[in-house]
N, C-alpha and C positions, 0 to 999 in steps of 0.2 A: 917246738918244745914238746918233750914227752913227759906226761904226768905219771907219777907213781900211783898204783892202785893199792888202796888200803881197805881191807875187808873188816867190818865190825864182827864181833863174835856172834851177834844175832843173825847177821846176813850169812855167815858161814853155816850156822845151824839150819837156817831156812833152806839154803841151797842143798845141804846134805839130805834133809828130809825130802825135798823135791826130787833129788837124784834117785832116791829109793823107789819112788812111784813113777817118775817120768824122766828117765835118763836123757832122752833126746832134748827135752826142754831145758834141763840143767846144763847140757852142753851148749845149747844156743845162748843161754843167759851168760855163761862163763865167757864164751867167745865175744859176745857183745860188750861185756864189762871190760875185757882187756882191750877192745877196740877204742874204748874211751881214753886210753892212755895217749893216743894220737889225736883224737878229736873228742873232747869232753862235751861238745854240744852238737850231736848228730841231729838230723832232721826229725827223727822219731822220738825226740826228747823235748820236754818243755820245762821251763823254770817255774817254780811254784811261788807266785807273788814276787816280792822284791828280795827274797832270800837267795842264798846260793844253792839251795836244794833243788834238784831236778828229778823228773820222773821219766824214765826210759821205758817205752812201751814196746813189747815184743809179743804180738799176738795176744794170747790169753794171760800173759805174764807181764810184770812190771818190776822195775828196779828203781829204788829211791837212792839217790846219791848226792853228795855235796862236792862242789868244785872249789878247791882252795888254791887260788892263783898265787898267793904269797908263798906257800910251801910247795907249790907245783904237785899237788896230790888230788886224787879223786877218792873220796871216802864213800865206800858202798855201805849204806845204812840198812837196807832191807831188800828182800827178794820175795815176791809172792804172786798170787793170781790177781788178774785184773777182772773187773766186773764184766767186761765184754771185750771181744777181740778187736785189735786195732792194727 
């Protein structure tokens, strides 16, 4: 099953700002987000508590997203720097 990727306005703005400073990081994040369409639970992500919100770790960057199995969507909530690389 392939999930539809839905970007929040905030995530789009955050990615655009990141792209101005770190184009390579923005491209890495974009590719990783679209990979979530085929696998919304990769090994470098973790679920936050009992919610459907996940954190995807990509070096010094993280993506917060919500998996919605009923609508078969991945909602990208935010993109930003992580405290330390992973």
